DOBA-743823 format. One record per residue: x, y, z of N, C-alpha, C, O, CB in turn; residue in three letters. Coordinates in steps of 0.1 Angstrom, whole numbers, plus 5000, padded with zeros to 4 digits. Last residue first. Glycine has a CB too. Example, Ala and Ser with C-alpha at 12.3 -4.5 7.8 and 13.67 -1.06 7.14 Angstrom:
// DOBA-743823
512849785071513749895071512950005079513450115080514149945057SER513249435078512349555078513249675078514249675085511349555090ALA
//
This chain:
// DOBA-743823
817080583828818380563837818080473847818980443856818980703843LEU814680613814815880543810817080503817817880423813816280613800LEU813080753831812780613828813980533822814180413825811580613818ALA814081013829814380943839814280803837815180723842813580993848GLY813981213810814181073804814580973815815280873813815181083793GLU813581433822812581403813812581243809811681163806812681493800ALA815781473839814681443845813481383834812681293838814281573851ARG817781513817817981403823816581373830816081253828819081403833ASP816681763806816481653798816581523805815881433803817381653787GLN817381933829815781903827815681783816814781713816814782063820GLU820281913828819181863839818081823834817581703835818881953849ARG821782013808820981903804820081863816819181773814821781803799LEU823482193822822382243812821482123805820682153796823182333799PRO824282183852823882103843822882153832821682143833823482013849ASP825382283882825582323868825282213860826182123860826882373865GLN825482083905824282183903824282243887823282243880824482333916ALA828082013907827081903904825681983899824881943890826681783918VAL830682233893829682203905828482093900827982113889829082353910THR832682443881832782303882831882253894832482243905834282263884ARG830582663862831582633872831482493875830482433872831482723885THR830682663828829982623840831082623849832182593845829182493840ALA831782633801831882783809831282763821831382873827831182913802THR831482373793832782423794832782553802833782573809833382443782VAL828682343794829382283803830682333805831182343817829482163801LEU827782513771827582543784828182473795828182533806826382543786ALA828982343751829582463753829082543766829782623772829282553742SER827182133752828682103756829382263757830382283764829482003743LEU824682243745824882183756826482173762826882203773824182043754ALA825182313720824982413729825082373743825482453752823882473728SER825482103708826682163708826382273718827282333723827282203693ALA823081983709823981893716825182003719825782003729824481753707GLN821682153692821182143705822282073715822382103727819882063704ARG823082043670823182203673822682193687823482233695822182313662HIS822381773666823581813668823981973674824882003681824181783656SER819781603681820081703670821381773673821381833683818981803669ASP818481413695819881393690820381503678821181493669819981233683TYR815981423706817081393715818681383708819681343714816681263722LEU814181503686813981553699815181543705815681643711812981493707GLU814781363663815081493662814981553678815681653681813881563651GLU814581103673816081163668816081293668816981363671816481123654VAL811581103674812981043686814081133684814481223692813580863684LEU810781143648810681233659811681213670812581293673809281223665ALA811780903637812481003633812281133645813181213648812081033617ARG810280703650811680703653812180833647813180883653812380573646ALA807780783643808080803658809480783660810080843669807280693668ASN807680693616807280833620807980873634808480983636805680843622ASP808380433618809180513616808980673615809880763613809580473607THR805880353631807080333637808180423631808980473639807480193636ARG803980433611803780483622805280453632805680543639802480423628ARG804780263589804980423587804880463602805780543606803680503576ARG804080003599805580043597805680183595806780233598806279983585HIS801280033599802080023613803480063610804080153616801979853619GLU800880053571800680173581801180143594801580243601799180213583ALA801979783563802679893558802280033568803180113572802179913542ALA800079613577801579623581802179753574802979823581802279493576SER797779683563797979693579799379693582799879773591797379563587ALA798679593537798179753539798279763555798879863559796379793532SER801579393533800079413531799779563538800679623543799179273540ASP804379343535803879473529802179463526801579523516804879503514THR806779283559805479243552805079353544805379463548804379203561ARG809479323569809279303554807979303548807779303536809879193550ILE809179303596809479423590809379443577809379553572810479463594ALA808779033599807779103603807879253594806879303587807979123620GLU811378933594810178873585808878973589807978993580809778683591SER812779053613812879093600811679043590811079113581814179043596VAL811778903635811479063633811579123620810879213616812379153641ALA812478653628811078673632810678823627809878853620810778653647ASP815278683631814678633618813178673618812678733609814778463615THR815678753657815978823647815378793636814978893629817078833645LEU814778503670814178633670814378723663813378803660814378683679ALA816878353658815578323659814578423657813878443647815278283671VAL819278433670818778433656817578423652817178503643819178353649ALA820178623695818778533693818678533679817978623674817378593700ASP821978803703822478653700821478593696821778473692823078573712GLY819678993723821079003718821478843714821278763722822179063730SER816279023717817478963725818778953718818878893707817078833729PRO815179303696815579173697816279133708817179213710816079143686VAL812879543686814079523694814079373698813079323703814179613706LEU812079743659811779603664813179573672814279583667811579493651TRP810480073664811179953654810879823660809779793664812979963653GLY809180253678810180283670810680213659811180253649810980303676THR806980073689807180223688808080273678807580343669807680273701GLU807179803688805879863689805879993688804780053686805179833700GLY810179803708809279723700807779793700807279823711809279573705THR812380063700811280013713810479933703810179973692810180143723ARG815380213699814680113694813780043702814179983712815380023689ILE816480393722816080423709815080353702814080403699817180423702VAL817280223743816780373744816180443733815480543734817980453749GLU818080003735816679993738816480153742815380193743816279873752GLY820980053731820080043720818780053723818080103714820179923713VAL822680063752821780173751820980173739820280263736822480303752ALA823579723757823779873763822479963760821379933765825179943756THR821379573732822879583740822879723745822379813739824279553729VAL819179403714819179483727820579463734820779363741817979443736ASP819179453680819479383692819879453702820779553701820379293690ALA816879593657818179593662817979503676816879483681818779753664ALA815479713628815679593637816979593642818079593635815379473630VAL813779973613814879923620814779833630813979843640815580013626CYS812980113583812480043592813779973599814679923593811379963586ARG813980463575814080323570813680233584814080273595815680293562ILE814280733579812780693578812880523572811980483565811880813567GLY816480883587816080863571814780803569814080823559817180763562ARG816580833614816480973609815980983594815281073589817881033611ALA817280573615815980633620815580753616814480783615815780633633MET819880573602818780493598817380543603816380553595819180353603ALA821180753623821080793606819780713602818780773598822580733596GLU821280573645820380713644819980733630818880733626821380853649LEU822780363634821380333636820680463637819580473631821180243649LEU825080533629824580503618823180443623822280473615825380413609VAL826180553658825580663650824780623636823780683633826580753647THR825480293681826080363668825280473661824080483659826180253658PRO825980313711824680343704825280383691825680503689823580473710LEU828080113719827380213730826080243723825080193729828180353733GLY828679763717828479903712827879983720827179943729827779913700ASP831379623736829879603732829579783725830179893729828579543749ALA833579393752833379513743832079503735831679403729834679513732ASN834079153764833179243772832879383763832079473767833979283786GLY835178993751836279043759835479163765836079253771837579083750ASP833278873733833878793745834878873755835278833766834578663738ARG830979113728831979053724832378953736831878963747833079153720GLY827379123725828479173739829779083733829478963733827779113759VAL825979233694826279133705827279193712827979283708826679003701VAL823479343668824879353680824779243691823779183696824979513689PHE822279373645822179253651823579243664824279143666822279123639PRO820779563628821679593635821879483647821579513658821479733640ALA819179653595819379543607820779553613821779563606819079383601VAL816779823580818079843586818179733597817279723606818179993593PHE815079773551814979753566816579753570817479703564814179603569VAL815179873525813779843529814079853547813379923554813179673521ASP817180083506817079973514815579973521814980083522818179963526HIS818080323495817580233488817380093492817480003484818180223479THR818480503516817480533508817280443496816380473488817680663504GLY820880403526819680413536818580443528817580393532819680523548LEU822780463506822180313507820880313516819980223514823380213514LEU823180743511822380703499821880543501820780503497823380723484GLU824480743536823180793534822380753520821180733520823280933535ARG826680593528825680513536824380593536823280533536826080483551VAL827780793513827480693507826580593514825780523508828480633504GLU828480973532827381013524826980913515825880923509827681123517ALA830180843548828780883553827680903542826480873542828881023561GLN831580583527831680703535830180723541829180653539832380833526THR832380243534831580333528831580483537831480493549830080253526ARG834179933530833880063537833180143527833280143515835080133542ALA832079653515833279713519833079853526831979903527834279723507GLY830179503510830379603503831579683503831879763495829479673505LEU829179183511829979263516830379383509831079353499831079203520LEU825779043502827079083497827979183508827279263515826779173482ARG823778773498824378853507825678893502826578813498824478793519VAL822578663477821778713486822378813496821778913500821178603492GLN824378503464823478573455822578683462821978773456822578463447ASP825878373482826478453474825578543466826078653463827178373465GLN825078173501824478283500825078383490824578493491824278333512MET825877903509825477923495824578053492823678053484824877803489GLY827077873532825677883533825077893517823877893515825278023544LEU829677913527829277793532827877763532827377653533829777783545ARG829878183518830078073509829477933513828977863506831578053507GLN829078293542828178343531828478233522827478173517828578493525ILE831478223557830078173561829078193548828278113545829478253576GLN833378363544833578213544831878173549831278083543834978173558ARG832978613550832878573534832678403535831978343528834478633524GLU833478623576831978653569831778593558830678533556831778783565LEU835978563576835078483584833978503577833478403572834878523599ASP836978813564837178693556836078573563835278503555838878643558ALA836079013579835679013565835878863561835078813554836379113557ALA837079073604836278963602835778943590834878853590835378963609MET838579303606839279173607838279043606838578933609840079173621PRO836979523580837479483594837979363595837779293585836579493604GLY834279723568835579663566836179643580835879713590836579763558ASP831079793552832179803563833379713561833279623552831479763577GLY827979703546828679793543829779813554829379853565827979913541ALA825979443536826679473546827979583542828979543535826979343553ILE822779363524824379433520824879453534823979473543824379603511ASP820679093513821379203523822579223520823379143515821379163537ALA817679003502818879053497819379143510818779223516818579143483GLU814978753506815478883507817178903503817778793501815278933523VAL812878533503814178553497814178713499813278783494814378503480VAL811178253517811278403517812678453511813578403516811178453533VAL811177973525810578023516810578163511809878193501809477983518GLY812477923549810977943548810377953536809177953534810678063555ALA815177923539814677773543813077803545812277713542815477693559GLU815278203535815278113525814877983528814277923519816278103520ARG815378273566814278323557814278243545813178193543814478483553LEU817778143574816678093576815478143569814578063567816678093587ARG819678333558819578163553818378123559817678053551820878063560SER819178563568818778553557818778413551818078383542819378643549VAL820278483595818678493593818478513578817378473575817978613600ALA822878443590822178353594820578363593819878263590822578333605ASP823578733586823678603576822878493578822278443569825078553575ILE823078833610822278863600822378763587821378713581822679013595LEU825078703626823878653628822678703615821678643611823678703643LEU827478813617827178663615825678613616825178523609828078593626HIS827379063627826879043612826678893609825878853601827879113601PHE828179143651827079063652826379013637825278953635825979153661GLY829379363662828479383654827479283650826279303646828979443644LYS831479243678830479303687829279363675828179403680831379443697LYS833479153659832679063665831379133671830279083669833478993675GLU833579353628834179293640832979223650831779253649835079413648VAL833479533605833479403606834179333616835279263615833779363595LEU832179833613833179773613832879623614832179573622833879823624ARG828779873597829879903604830879783604830679683598829479933618GLY825579813587826879923585827479893597826879893607826580083584VAL822979663565823979663579825179753576825779753565824479503584SER819979623550821279683550821779673567821079673577821179863545LEU817779433528818279473541819679533538820379513528818279363551LEU815179443506816579473508816879513521816379623525816879563500ARG812679233492813279313501814579333505815279233506812779283510PRO812479223454812679163467813379253476814279333473813479043467VAL809279323439810879373443811179283453810279263461811179543448SER807479053426807679183431809079213434809979133430807079203443GLN806778833417807778903409807779023415808079113407807578903394GLU806778513435806278643434807278723426808478703427805878703448GLU807978273444806978283434806478413429805878413418805978233439THR809478333467810178273454809178283442809678303431810778123456GLU808478593484808378483481808978443466808878523457807178453485THR808578903492809778813489809578663488810578593492810678843500GLY806879103489806778993501807778903500807878823509805378913501ALA808779393483807879283478807779193490808479203500808479203464GLY808079723491809179603494808179493492807079493497809979593510ALA807580063497807879943489808879853493809979873497808279983477ARG808080293515806680213514806680093505805680033507805680293509THR810580463531810180353521808880273523808580203533811180243522ARG810680803544810280663545810080573534809280623526809280653552PRO812481023546812380963532811780803536812380703531813980973523ALA814081333561813081203563812381173548811981263540811581243574TYR817481403554815981413551814981283554815081163551815881433535PRO819981443569819481323568817781333565816881293573819981253581PHE821181693571821581603562821081453560821581363552822781593565ARG819581823590819381873577820081773566819781773554819882023577GLU820581723614819381663609819281673593819081583585818181723616MET823581613620822981723614821881673607821981603597823881793605GLU823381433655823381423640822981593636822481673644821981293633LEU825281383683824181433675824381423662825481403657823881573679GLY825281173714825881203703824781303693823581293695826181073697ASN824181323744823881233734824881283721825081393718822281223730ARG825181373776825181453763824981363751826181333747826481533763VAL824981363808824681323798824381393786823481473786823981253800LEU827781413830826781453826826281353811827181293805826981603825LYS829681383861829281323848827881353843826881333850829481183850LEU830281483886830181603874829981523859829981573848831881693874THR830381263900829281373905829281473894828381553894829581453920ALA832081033898830981093887830281193889829381223881829981003883THR833080953923833981033912833081083899833481163891835180933906ALA831080853938831680963941832381043929832181163926832680933953GLU830480613921829480693926829780833929828980923926828980643937PRO831080413899832080523906830980643912830780753907833280603891PHE829080233894830380193895831180293903831680263914830980173881ARG826780413890826780303899828380253903828780233915825980183892ARG827780583871827280613886827280523896827580543908826080663886ARG827880413850829180443857828780533870829580543878830280533846LEU825080323846826380203849827480283855828080243865827080123835ASP823980523840823480473852824580383857824980363868821980403850ALA825180643817825080723827824880633841825480663851823980813825LEU824680403801826280463804826080543816826880523825826980563792ASN821980453798822580333801824080363808824380343820822580233787TYR821780713784821280693797821880563804822280573815819680683795GLY824780813767823580733769822980733783823680753793823780593765SER827280903765826480933755824880873755824080883746827180893745ILE828981133788828681003783827581013775826881103776828380913792THR831381333802830081323793830181183792831181123794829981403777ILE832681553829832881433822831481413812830381463816833181323832SER834381833840833181763838833681643830834681633824831981843832HIS837181853848836081943854834681903850833781953857836182073850HIS838481543865837781613853836981753856836181763865836781493847ALA838881373886839781503881839281593873839581713874840881463875ASP837181163883837381243896838081393894837681493900838381163906ALA837681033859836281103861836281203873835681313873835081003864PHE840180963865839981013853838581103855838581223853839980883842LYS839880783885840580883890840381013876840481133878842280833894GLN838480573871837880633882838580773887837980863892837880533892GLU840380483856839480533849838480623860837980733857838680413841LEU842180383874842680473865841480553860841580673860843480423855GLU840680173886840980273893841680403886841680513891841780223904LEU840280013861839280093868839580193879838780283881838480003874GLN841479963833842179983846840980073853840780183849843680053845ASP840179733811840379863815840579843830840179753838839179953811ILE839979483800841179523803841079663809842179703812842079513792ASP836979463793837579393802839079403807839379353818837379263797GLU835179753782836179633780836979573794837379643803837379693769HIS833579963788833179823790834179723788834079603793832079803781PHE835080203784834580193797833880033801833579993812833380323799ILE835880213758836780283767835980263782836480323792836980443762ASP833780093743834880013745835780073757836380003764835579983732LYS831980373748831580193750832880123755833180103767831080103733ALA832580653758831680613749831080453753830080423760832480613734HIS832980963774832980793775831880753765830680793765832680733793ALA834781273768833281173767833781013765834680963758832181223751THR835981493792836181393782834681323780833781323788837481273787PHE838081783800836581693802836881583790837681593781834981803799SER840081983820839781903807838581843811838081853822840781803803TYR841582323825840782203829840582143817840682193806839382223835PRO844982393829843982423820842982293821843282183819844482443805ILE847782373837846782463845845782473835845582593831847382613851GLY849682233822849382363816848482463825848282583823848782353802ALA849382003836850782073835850682203831851382283836851682013825ILE847081933836847581953849848782023847849082093856847781833857GLN846481913810845782003816846582043830846682153834844381943818GLY848181673804848481793799847781913806848482013809848081793785ALA846881483819848081523824848481653818848981743824849081413822THR844181483802844281503818845681543823845781633831843981363824ARG845081423777844481553780844481583795844781693799843181553774ALA846381153782847181273775846481393779847181483785847281273758VAL843981003789845181013798846081133794846381213803846080873796THR842281083769841881133781842981123790843081213798840681063787THR843580903748843181073746842981133761843581233764841481103736ALA843480663759844780743756844280873754844980963760845580693744VAL840280633772841580573769842780673770842980743779841480503757SER837680753770838580743783839680683783840180663794837980693793ALA836780943741837180813747838180833759839180903759837880723736PHE837781263736836981143731837381003735838480953732836981143718HIS838581543755839081443747837581333745836681333752840481373756ALA839681883756838281783757838681673749839081693738836781853751HIS840582183774840882033768839681943768838881933777842081953776LEU840482523773839682403779840382283770840782313758837782413777HIS841582733761841482733778840582633782839982633793840882883784THR844682783740843482683745843282703757844182693765843482553744VAL846582923730845482993736844482913739843382973741845083083729GLY848482793716847282833707845982883717844882883714846782693697GLN850482773737850582833725849482883717849582993711851182763718GLU849082603753849182723757849782823744849382943743849982713770ARG848882363734847782443740848182583744847582683739847282363751ALA851682293736850982373722849582413726849082503720850882263707LEU852282213761852882343756851982383744851682503743854482333752ARG850482003766850482113773851082253767850582363767850982073785ALA851181833743849881923743849882003751849382113748848581863744VAL853681783755853681863741852281923739852082033734854181753727SER853181653776853781743779853781853766853981973767854981693784VAL851781433764851281503775851781643777850981733779851381423786ALA853681323750852581383743851881473752851281583748851681273737GLN855381223769855881323761854781383752854881503748856981273752VAL853581033781854181123789854581233781854281343786855181063795ALA852680853757851780923768852481063773852081173770851480823780ASP855180743752854380813742853380903749853281023746853680713733ASP856180613775857080723769856080793761856080913763858480663761SER853180563797854180503787854980623781854480743783853380423776SER853380693831852780673817853780603809854980583812852280823810HIS854980713855854280583854853380573839852780473836853180563868ARG855980973852856980843850856180703849856680603844858080843863LEU853881113854854581123841855380983841855380903831855581273839LEU853781103882852681043873853181033858852880933851851381133874GLU855881243891855781093896854681033883854880933877855081083915PRO855481503877856381403871856481273878857081193872857681443871LEU853781703883853081573878854181483874853881383867852081593867VAL855581903891854381883898853781743894853481663903853482003895THR857181933869857781893880856681853892856881773901858782003885ARG855482043850856081893849856781853862856781733864857181883838VAL854682283861853782193858854182043858853681953864853182223846GLY857482423860856882363874855482283873855082223883856582483885GLU857382433833858282343840857782323852857682203855859482393841LEU854982603827855082453823856182363831855982253835855382453806LEU856182823840854782763844854982603839855082503846853382853836GLN858382883825858682843840857282793845857382713854859082983849GLU859482783795858282843801858382793816858382673818856882813793ASP861782663789861782823783860382853790860182973789861982853764SER861482393790862282453797862182623798862482683809863482403792GLY860082243774859282303783860282413792859782493799858582193791THR861982103761861482193752860482303762860082423759860582103738GLU862481863775863481983776862782103769863282213772864881963770SER860781683764860681723778861481873778860981973783861481583788LEU862081633738860681663740860581763753860381883753859781533741HIS864481543743864381663735862981713741862781803749864281643716GLN863681313756864381383767864581553759864681653765866181303773TRP862981163734862081163745862581303752861781393754862181013754PHE865281183716864081243715862981273725862381383726863481183707ARG866881003730866881153727865781233725865481333731867581183717GLY865280753727865480803741865780963741865181043749866680713746ALA863080773699864380753704864380813718863580903721865580813696THR860880833692861180723687862480683693862880563692861180733673ASN858181033705859381013705859880853700859180753703859781053720PRO855681173682855881083693857481053693858081053682854980943690ARG853781473678854881373676854981293686854581323697856081413673SER850581573670851581583681852481473678851981363675850881573696VAL849481753647849681623648850881643658851981693655849981543634HIS846781983647847981963650848481833654847981783664848182043659VAL844682143626844782013631846482003634847282013625844181893620VAL842282413631843682363625843782223633843282193644845082493629PRO838782393620839782383630841282333624841482253615839282283642ALA836882383601837782483601838882483610839882563609836982593602LYS835482143581835882163596836882273594837782253585836582013604VAL834582063556833982173564834482223576834082323582832782153566ARG836181843547836481963545835782073548836082193544836581973535ALA834681643562835881683568836181803561836681893569836881593567LEU832481573547832281663557833581713564833481813572831381613565GLU833381343532833681453527833381593536833881693533833181453515PRO835681103548834281173544834181303540834981383545833381173556HIS838180923533837681013541836381073538835981083526838581113541PHE840480643531839280703525838780793537838980753549838080583520ARG842380533544842580573530841380633524841380663512842980463523THR843680573576842780573568842880613555843380723552841980633573ASP845580633597845980533587844780483575844780383567846380403598THR846680943609845480873601846080763595847080793588844580953591SER848980963635848480983620847580923617847580813623849280963610PRO848181043670848480933659848180993645847281063644847680803661ARG846981273683847881173688848881083679850081063681847181093695LEU845881573670845881413670846981343676848081383672845881363657SER844181843685845381763685845181623683844581553691846181793697PHE842382093671842381953671844081903675845081933668841881903656ILE840682393684841982323678842082183680841882143692843182383683VAL838282623680838682483682839882433676840082443664837682403677ILE835882853689837182823683837782693689837782663701838082933687LYS832482903681833282833689834782823682834882783670832582693691GLU830082943665830983043665832282983675833283063676830183193671GLY828482753661827882843667829182953672829083023682826982783679ARG829682603641828682673636827982763646826982833643827982583630ALA831482463657831982573650830882663645831082783645832782533640GLU829582293668830282383678830882483669830782603673831282313687ARG829282113645828082193655828482313662827782413663827482093666ALA831882023640830882113630829682193635829282313632830182003620LEU832181863663832981963659832482083650832582203652833781903653ILE830081673654830181753668830981893666830482003666830981663681GLU830781553633829481643635829681733645829381853645828181573637SER833281433640833181563629831881623632831881743633833281513612VAL832281233658833081353662833281483651833481603654834581293666ILE830881083643830081183652830981263660830581353668829181103662PHE832380963627831881053622831081153630830681263626831180993613THR834780753632834280833639833880963635834481063637834980843647GLU835680583611834680523617834080623629832980593634835280393623SER837980713600836880693594835580643600834480663594837280623586PHE839280983616839180833618837680823610836680883613839280793635ARG841881243611840581203610840481023611841380953608840081273594PRO843081143642841981253634842581263622843781283622841781413641TYR843580973673843480973658842581053651841381033654843280843654MET842781053699843880953696844280963681845480963678843280803699LYS842481393706841881263699843081173696844181203690841081303685LEU841581683721842581573720841981433715841181373722843281563734VAL840581983711839981853710841281763712842081783704839281843695TYR840382263730841482193723840882043724840681993734842982203731GLY838682573727838682443731839582353723839582363711837282383731VAL839082893737839382803729839382683732840182653741840382813725VAL837683203746837583063749837982993737837283003727836283023753PRO839783473747838783413740838683263742839683203740838983433727GLU841883603757840683613766839483523758838483503764840283783767GLN843783633739843983563751842783513758842783413765844683653760PRO842883563704842983653716843083573729842583463730841683753716HIS844883323688843783373690843883473702844883483710842883263693PRO847883383670847383363683845983393685845783523684848183423691GLN849983243644848983353647848283313660848083193661847883383635ALA852083123636852183193647850983273651850983353661853283263645THR850882803622850982953620851282983633850982903642849683023615SER852882503622851782563626852182703626853282753628851282523639MET855082353618854682423606853382503610852882563601854382313594ALA855682173639856382253636856082383625856782483624857182173633ASP853282023642853682113654854682233648854482353650854582013666ALA851681993610852681953621852882063631852682183628854181913615SER848281973600849482053602850482013612849981993623849182183604MET
//
C-alpha cells in the first residue's frame, strides 16, 4: 500500500514491531528475505515492510501471498517542492523535528532521495509503532534505516551480504560508521564475519553470524540415483545439469557452457539448463551458438522458487561455477545452492567467499577453484558417473549435504536468533548464536 493509503489502525504501543527497510520489495532474486519474514511471522512477530523503490519485476514467487506484513511504499521527491514538502511534514511532531535538526548536517550529505526517504521512514515508523528498524544490504536500505532511526530515536540493525561489502566502489568509512552505529549487525557467513572483523575490528564489536534460512519443509529430500554415463553410444538417459541465477558475470555461467563443450570433445554427452535472466543473456547465447551447443545447453529464463524446486527434482547435478567479477563483486552464498543441497541433488561449486563452508569435496559435494574450467569439467565428469561405487559415494555426499543444511540453515532457528538479537541489550556479550560461532570456529 502507499503511505497515504495505509490503515490508521495502530499496533499496541508496547508491542515490539520490526520495520524492514528494503530497497525494493518484492524482488524476484531475494527469496531469502521472504523466507526470513515468513519465519519471523510464524513466531508471532509483528512486521512492517518499507519499500524504497517500486518493484520492477514482472513475475513473483507464490510465497509472497503468505506474508502478512503491510507493505509501505515510501515515495521519492521528484521536484524541489516535493522535497521540502516531505521535510515539512515532520513539523507537527516535535520529537521528529528535533531529530531532523540533530542529523541535519548528515541529511545534507545524503542524496535527496535518501534524505527525504529517511525522514519519511522515521515518521511512518512512529505512526506504525515500529520499535526496531532492520535493513537488508549495507547500502541504500541501511543508509535510510540508520538515519531514520537517528531521527525517530529507534534502534536499527542490518544484514550484510556480498556486493554491499565487497564491491570496489564501496565507501569504506561510511560502511564502518554503519557498523559502529547499529544496535547490532548481521552477516550471513563465517567468511564474511572474519573479513569484516579484520577490516573494521572496533566497529564490528556487535556483528553477529546469522545464516540465511530455508523453510526445510518446502524442500523435501529426494536424492536422484539415476543418470546415464552419457557416452554417445549408450542409450541410457543423458545426465542433466542445472544452474540457476541472474545472468551476470559473477555467476560464471560461461564456464559451465565451456565444461559441457569439453565433455562433448571427450565423448561424454550431457545436457545443461541455465535458469535465470540478466544482462549477459545475449553473450551466453552467442557462446552457445559459437560452440554449436544448441542441442545441449538451454537458457530457460527467469523461474520462480517453486519452479526451481521442480527443476531440482528433474536434474542430476547442480553446477555453481562462481567467479569474482572484475569490479570485485562476488556471490556470498546463494540460496539456490542451499536449496539444491536440501533437495538431494549432487552439487559442484567454485570456491568463492563462503561457498567452501557448505560444499566440501569428499563430504558434501565437489569444490573446485574459481575460474578453472578444466577442474570444473573434471568434477562434473565425476559427479555424473553411474557405477555402483560412484552411486554409493554420491548418496553419502548428498546425505551429508542435507544434514548440514538442516543443522545450520533452518529458517525457524534463524528467526529465533534474529528475534533474540532485537530484544538483547546492545553488548558484545549478548549473542544468541555464540555457541554456534564456537562450534564453527574452523570456518572463521
